[in-house]
N, C-alpha and C positions, 0 to 999 in steps of 0.2 A: 740768739735767736734773731731771725731776719724776717721782714714783711713778706718777702717771697714764699717763704714756707707756709704762712697763713693764708696766701692767696692761691695756693694749689687748688686745681679742679679735678677730681673731687678731693674735699679735705677730710682727712682720716685722722681724728683725735688720738685714737690709740697708737697709732704709729707715731704722731708728733710727740706723745710723751715718751715712747720708747726711746726716740732719737735724742731727747732732752736728758733723759736718764743716762744714756751712753756716753753723752758728752761730760756730764757731771762726774762721772766715774773715771775719766781720763781715757776714754776709748780703749780699755783693757778689761779683760775677764777678771772677776773678784771672787773670792771665795768667802766663807762666813767669817774667817779671822781678819781677812783684809778689808772687808767691806766697812766703808765710813757713812754711817746712815746721816750724819749731820751735815755732810757736804752735800748729798743728796737732796736733805730738807732745805738747806740754804738756797741750793740752785732752783728748786721748785719755788720758794718764796721770791726770789728775786724775779722769776718768770711772770708769776702772777701779777707782782707789782708793775712790770713792764706792760703786761696785757691790759690792765686797769686803765694806764696813762694812754695807751693806744686806743682804748675803746672811747675815753673821754675826748680825744682829739677828733676822733672819727665822727661822735655824735655833734661835735661842734661844727664840723663841716657839714654834716646832714642839715642842721638847723640854718646854716647859711644859705645853702642850696634850695631849702623849703621857702625861705624867705625871698629869694630872687624869684622862684617860680610863682609864687602867688603875686608879686609885683607885675611880672609879665602876663600872667592870665588877666589881671584887672585892666592892664593897658589894652590888651587884644579885645576884651570885651567892649571896651569904648569905641575902639576902631569900628567893630562889628556894628554897633549902634549908629554911628556916623554914616557907614555905608548903607544901613538900612533907609535912614532918611533920605540920602541922596537917591536911592533907588525909586523910593515912592514919589519922589519929584519928577524923575526921569519918566515913570509910569504915567504920570498925570498928563506930561507934554506929550508923549506918545499917543495918549487917548485923544487929546484935543487935536493932534495932527492927523489922526486917523478920521476923525469926523469932519474934519476940513476937507481931506482928500475925497471922501464919499460925497460931500456936497458938490465939490467941483466936478467930480465923475458925473453924477447925476445931470449936472447942467450941461455937461459936453454930451452926453448920451441924447439929451432932449434937444439940443442943438443939432446933432447929428442926424436925428429923425427929421427935423424940420427942413434940414439941407436935402436930405434924401427925398423927403416928399416933394420938395421943388425940382430936384435934378432928375428924378425918374421920370417924371411926364415929359421933361425937356428931352431926355435921351430917347424915351420911346417915339416922340415925335421926330426927333432927328433921324432915328432908325426907320420909322415909317417914310419919311420924305425921301430917304436914300433909296428904299426899297421900290418906292413909287418911281422914282427916277428910273432905276434899273428896268422895272417892269414895263414902263413906257417904251423902253428900246425894244423889248421882245413884242410889244403890242403894236407899235407903229410900223414894224419891220424895218427898223433902223438897223444900221451896223452896230454889233455889240461893242461895248467898252473893251479897252485893252485888257482891262482886269481878267477877264474870262479866257484870254489868250495868252497871258503871261505865266509861263511855268513857274517863275518865282514867287507869284501871288496866289498859287493854286489853293492854299490853305483858306486865304480869305474869300477867294471866289467861291470855294465849296461852301463855306457858311452862308454867304449870300444866295447861291443857288438852291441851296437846301430849304432856305426860307420861302423863297418865290416858288418853289416846287409844291410845298405845302399849301401855299395862297392859292395856286392854280388849280389845286384838287378841289378848292372850295366854290370856285368859279361855276356859274351855270354853263351847261353844255348847249352846244348847237347855234351859238352866236358868234360875236366878234372874238370872243375870248379863245376859240378853238385853235387857232394858229399860234397865237401867244403860248397857250399851254404847250402845244407840240414843240414849239421852238425851246421853251423852258425844260421840257423833259429830255430833248436831245442834248442841251447843254449839260442838263444834270448828269445824264448818263456819260457823256464825255469826260466830264471832271472825276466822276466815280471812278471810271477805269484809269484816269490819269493818277488818281490817289492810290489805287491798287497797285499800280506799276511803280509808283514811288516808295510804297511800302517794300515791294520786292527788292527794289533797288537799295534801300536803306537797310535791308536784312543782309544784303550781300556785303554792303560797306560796313556792316557792324555798328551802324549808327543807331543805338538803342534809344536816344531821346527823340529822335525824328520818328522813329517806328511809333513810339509812344504817342507823339502829337497826331500822326496820321490815324492810328487806331482809334484815337479819342474822336476824331473828327468822324471817320467812317462809322462809328458806333451809332450815329443818327442817320446812316444810309442803309438801304436794303443790302448792300455789297459788303456789309461787315462780317457775314459768315464766310463769304467769298476770300476776305481778307485772312480769317482764322485758317481757313483751309489752304490757303497758300503757305501761311506759317508752318502749318504741321507738315505740308508736303516738303517743303524745303528743309525742315529742320531734320528730317528723315534720310536726306540725300548723303550719302557715304558713311552713314552711321553703323550699317551692318557689315563690317568688314571683319568680324571676329568669325571664325569656324562655328562656333555654337551661338545661336541668336539669343539664348538666355543669357549670356553673358555681356551681350551688348546693350540689352534693353535697360537695365538699371541705370548705369552711367548716362545713356541718351536722356532718360526721364530725369534725372537730377539736373543736368545741364540745361534741359528745356524748361523745367519748372522754374528754374532761377530766372530765366529770361522772360518766360510768361509773367511772373510775378512785377518785373519792370515795367513791361510793355502794356499790358491789358488791365482794364479796368475791373473785369470780373475773371479774375484767374482760375477760380475754381471750376467755372464751366469750360473754359478753355482746355485746363490740363485734363479734364474728364474726357473732352472730345478727342484730345490728343493720344490718350491712353486707349480709348475705344478705337481709334484709327490703327494703332499699332496691334492691337489683338486681331481685329477684323481684317486686317490687311496683311503686314508681313508674317506675323505668328500664325494666322489661319493658313497661308500658303506653305509655310515651312511645316505645318502639321500634315498637309495634303501630300506633300512631297515624301515625308517619312512613313506615312501609314496608307499609301495608295496600294501596296502590294499585300495580298491576303493569301498567297499562295502558300506561305510557311505561316501557319497561325501562331506558333509558338513564339517565333520572333515578332509578329505583329503585336501579340498580347503584351510581350515583355517592352516593347518599344511604346506602346500605348500607356502602361502603367509609368514608365519613365517619364515621358513627355507630360503626363499629367501631374505628376509629382513636382515636376520642375515648375510647371505653370503655377501649382499652388504655392511653391516657395517663392516664385516672382511675384504673386499677388501679396504675398506677406511682405515683400521688399517694398512694394508700390504703396502698401496701405499707410504709409506715413505721410502721404500728400492729402491735401484737401480736395476730395473729389465729389463734393457734393453732399446732400443730406442722405442719400441712400447708402447705407453701410454695407448693403450686399452687393453693390455694383460691379466689384470685381468678381465676386462669385459668379454673378449672372452672365457677364461677358465670357466667363471662363466656360461655363456650362453651354453657352451658346456655340462657341467655337468647336467644342468637343461632342455637340449634339449628335451629329450624324454617326460618331463612332460609338457613343454610349447607348444609343437606341438598339444597336445590334450586339452589344457586348455580351449580354447573358448567353444569346444563342452561340456567338463565337466562343465564348469560354466554354460551354458544355460540349460542344462539337471537339474542341481541342482537347479536352480531358478525356471524352470518350475515345478518340482516335489513339490519344498517346497511352493511355492504359491498355487498348488492345496491343499495340505495338511492344509494350514493355512485356506484357504476358506472352505474346507469340515468340519474342525474341528469347525468353526464358525457356520456353518449352522446345524451341528448336534447338537451344544449346544442349537440351537432355535427349535430343532425337526421339522426342514424344509427340504423338499425334493425339490431340484432344478427342475423349470418347463420350458417346452419350451412354451415361452410366444408368444401368437399371438398379433402382433402389425401391425400397418400400415392402409392402407385405407380400409380393410374389417372391421376391429375391428371399426374403426371410423364410418363407415356407419352403423353397428349394433347399435352403442351407439346413432347416430342420430335418426334413425329409431324408436328405443324404447323412446327417448325423445319426440318424435311426438306422437307416440301411447300411451305412458302411461299417457299422459296428459288427453287422453279421455277414455280410458279403463284399465283394470288391465291385458291385454294380455302382455306377456313378450317375446319379440324377442330378447332383448338385451344380452350382455354378463353378465356372473354372477360377482355381486360385491362382493369381499371378502378383508377386510381390516386387516386380520390377527391380530386382537386385538390391532391395533395400532403400531405393530412391523414395523420399517422402513427397517429392514435388511440391515443397515449401521453401522458400527463399527469403531470408531476412533482407538481402540486397534489393530484391524485387519489392518487398514491402516498403522499405525505406524510400526507394525512387518513387512509388506510387504516392505515399503519404507525403512527400517533398512536393510532388505535382500539385496535389490537392490542397496542400498549405499555402503555395504561391496562389493557387486559384482563390482561396478563402481570403487572402491579403488583397488581391485585386478585386474581389467582389466588394469587401468593406470600403474600398478607396473610390470605386468608379460607379457602383450602384447608388441610386436615390435611396435616402434614409428610409422610405416607405417600402422598397424593393428589395432591401438587403436580406431580409429573413426568408423571404421567398426563393430569392436566387440561391442563397446558401443552401436551403434545403434541397432544391434540385442537384446541386453539386454533391451534397452529402449522399443523397440516394445514388448517384453515380459511383462514389467511392465504394459504398456498401456493395453495389453489384459486382464492381470489377475486383475489390481487394478480399470481400468476406464471401461473396457466392462464387464467383470465377476462379479464385484462387485459393482461399482457404476451404471452403467448402468442397470444391472440387477434390483437392489433396485428401480431405478426410474421407470422403466417398471412395477413392481409390485405396486409402489405408484399409477401410472397412472391408473392401473385397479382397485385400491381401493377407487378411487375418485367417490362419489356418482353421479348420474345422474343429470341433470339439473333441473329436476321437482320432487323433493323428497317429499313423502308423510310423511315422518318422519324427526326428526331433523338429518342433515347429520353429520356424525362423520368424521372431518377434521384431516387427518393426513399428508397430503402432504406437508403442511407447513414446518413439522419437516424434511421431506426428502429434501427439498430444503435447510433449513438452515445447516444440517448436510453435504450435498453435497458441499456448498460454503466453509466450513470449511476444507473438505478433498482436495478440489482443492487448497486451499491456500498451504497446505503441498506439494501438488503435484508440483505446481508450484516453491516452494522453492527447493525442490529437484532437479527439471529440471535445474534451474538455477545454484544451487551450485555443483552438481555432474556431470550432463550430458554436459552441455555447454562447460566446460573447456576441455572436451576430444575431441569434434567434431568442436571446433572453428576454428582450423587449417585447416580443410578440408570444403571447401565450399559447396560441393555437399552435405555431410551429414549433415552438419549444417542447410542447408535449408531443407532437407528431414525431420529431427527432428522437426524443428519449425512447418512445415507444418502440420506433422501429429499430433502434440500437438493442433494446430488450429483446425484440423479437429474434433478430439475427443471432445474438449471442445465446439464447435459450435453444435456438435451432441447432447450432453446431455443438453446444454442451451436450445436448441430448445425443447427438451421434457420437461424441466423443465417450460418453457414458456407455453407450452400447458397444463401442469399439472396445472399450477396457473390459466390459463385462465379456466379450467374446474371447478377448486376449487371455483373460484370467482362466476362461473355460478351457481354451486351447492348453495352456499351461498344466491346469488341473488334470486334463485329458491325457497328457503325455506322462505325468506323474503315474496316473492310474495305468497307462499302459507299460511303464517300466516296472511297476509293481507286479503286473499281472504276468509279463513275460520273464522277468528275471527272478522272481519269487518261487521257489519250489516248496511243495509240500513236505519235503523232507528236510527243508532248512529247520522247520519247528517240530517235528516228529521223525528224528533220525531213527534209522533200523536198530541202532544200538545206542546206548547211553553212555558208551565209553569213548566216544570219539572226541577229537580235539574241540575245544570250545572256542569259538571265534570271537572277536571283538564285536562285529556286526556283520551283517549279510552282504552280499554282492548287489543285491537289490537296493538296500539301504544306503550303500555306497554311492550308486549312481543317482539315486534320488537326491541324496544331501549335495552332492556336486552340481547337480541341476537347479536346485533350489538357490544355491549360492550365486550362480551366473545370473539367476533371474531377478535376485535382490540388487546385484550390480546394476542390471538394466534399467529397473524401476527408479533407483537413486539418480542414474544419468539421465533418464528420460523425462522424469516428473520433477516437482519442485513444492516445497512448502507443505501444506496440509494434503494434498494431492499424494504425495508419498505414503503418509500415513493411512490414508483411505485405501489405497491400492495394496499396501501390505496386509491391512486388517483382512479386505476381503480375499486376498490370496491365502491368507492364514486359515480363515474359515473353511475354505475349499479344500486346501491342503489336508486339515484335520479331518474333513468329512471323507475324503478318498483314502487316507490311512486308516481311519477308523473302520470304514467298510471293509477295506482290504483285510484288516486283521481279524474280522468277523467270519473270514472264509476258511480258517485254519483251525485244527485242534493242536493242542501244545501239550508236549511231554516236558519233563522238567527241565531237561537241557534245552529244547526248544524255547521254552518259556524265559530262560536266561538270555537267550539269543535275541528274542523279540523285545525283552527289556533293554537290552544293548541298543538294538535298532532305535526303539522310541525314545531313548536317552540320547542319541545322536539327532534325531528329529527336533527333539526340545532344544538341544543345545544350538541347532541351526536356527531355529525361529527365534530364539531369545535375541538374536542379533536383529529382528525385526524392531525391538524395543516398542513393543506394542503389549501391554499389560494383559488384555483380554485374551490375546492369542497364546501368551506364555501360560496363561492359567489354563487354557483348554489342554495344551499338551502336558501340564503338570498333570492334570486330571487323567489323561489318557496314560501317562506313566503309572499312575497310582493304580489304575484298573489293571494294567499288565502285571502289577506285584500280585494280583489275585491269582495269576497263574502258578506261582510258585510258594505261596503261603501255604503252610501246613494246614490240614483241615481244622485242627482245634483253634487256631488263630484267625479263621476267616471272619467271623463275626466281629472280634475286634478290630480288623484291619478296615472293614466295611464302615466302622464308625469312626475312622479317622478323619483329620482335618480336611484331606482333600476329596473324601468320598461321602461325607455325611450328608452332603446336599443332594446327590444323585437318587433317582428314584430306583426301586427295588428291581424294576425290570431290566435297568441297564446294567445293574450290578451282576444279576443272574445270567445276562447274556454272555458275559466274560467267564464267569465261574463254569457256565457249561461247556466252554472250550477246552477245559481240562481233560486230558486222556483218563485220568482216574476219577471223573465225575460220577460214574456209575459205582465203580469199584469201591471208592471210598464213600459212598452213599452221601454225596454232597447235597443232594436234592432233599436230604431230610434236615439240612441245616437250616435254622430260621435266622434270616438277616434283618 
């Protein structure tokens, strides 16, 4: 056993015992016959004894270390106690010294006050004597001291002449002091001008300290403002050498602000005046250059928006400087330099949008070789259509309006709509940026009214009106060309774009003004309802024309001999010729509806078309009498209609044709089973008159005495 084995980390007792047993057995595997338990027992006893001895040695070492530790702790606490005593003694000395210093300082201050009390009157007296001496030179018309002529002593001369100037202003007028007052004023003005020139020279030389001294002296003169003006003027010379002025102003302001803080006693006022001069000077001139031409309003408005945004960004960059207590200083001067452009902005914007919208629409109609028409609509137009629908069914005399479908052109363009909406979107952005907060809602409402007029009225409503006039009459003699469904589909798509722009661009501008918000929402609702009513009218006329063509096909293609052949031995057709043409036409119409409409509009159109189709076929079947063979044929026809309308996926329409198919079965049922069939699931809800109307169409109605059957 070794100490290293016991010091392993982590120590595993089981593994230690296993290794001990392995060494006790000679490091070889043993069997039950070769295993010597006594050797293992002896090894364990020896190891336990060794471990006990090792434990005693370690405990002895621990006790020794504990004793040393206690001794060191005691010695440490003794040292701490001694240091604490020394610290208390040092604190006492420090307190006494502090009291002594305060006592001496009080004496020094008192002595300084006494000395000042003695020295101040003496200095004032000396200064008064000096001023009186210099004043006497001006009063007695003597030659002035060299001090006032020496350019190297101009700062001292300035201090003296300023005091003399103030004194001269207090002297009575109209006496002997007038000439002295005049000479002092003249010298004062001369020295002031010299200081200003010295300040300019110091600026050119880059002598910041001299500039600071002169500025401090001039702060007592009236020419201090002129000094600031010179500084502002000289600071801007050669600074605008970049092609875009907005790139030159920030570094210029940063450089100038650092110099102002070193030179002037009130840097906030100076930097404010500097920024004001930059805005009302160079920047305002730049704006006049860029915005002087209004011949191209689109370019003008884009430039105005860009320049205003750049100026706002410039204000954000300059806001880090101390520009006084007015937090809206930069905003005010920005409004000021743009005032002449912002005053006419709304009228410029509306004029541009009006003209741009007109040009977009004009270009579109010219591309279609179309001349806009004054469309007749309303009650008179509808009356003419109704009269023609009645007369046209009986004669070829035409009193109705001319039907012109323009070759299927809808006169709606998503590209035109996107262009219009984009122009108004940019207009709304400019409105939000350039209008006063109190005028945004009113200006946005004016622009919205223009958008409604050009997009909804002059483009969408005009196209819908043309589409209405292109719808065939309800009694067509040729297969009607249906294009109004395309008008409906494109109109829905356009209105989705219109609604999105209304919500995204307009509502945020008018939501803060209840009256304008309500006005815009109401106007949108009115225009949508107007066009929706016209679309509904157009769909109604379109479905009427479709149903009219189905009626015409059935009337012209269906023969009485189809359902009442001269002989019952003829071949049985799968369906009649009229049915084949009608089904083919219905399938084409369904495709048109799915292509032209979307969403719930498809279901609504198919439902209404299904109702009208059912009415036409029902009325058509009531016009014939049916033999047994003819009844089989009509059942086949109705089954084809039923399969056709099943593709509508309109449960109510499917149910109507299922019922019609069941009614046709009454034409072939043997008389004994009629009552049972009439009580079936499809016919049980129908009234007796409807059932009898079909039973009476059987050729054997009288011969089989079917009128005697009670249903």
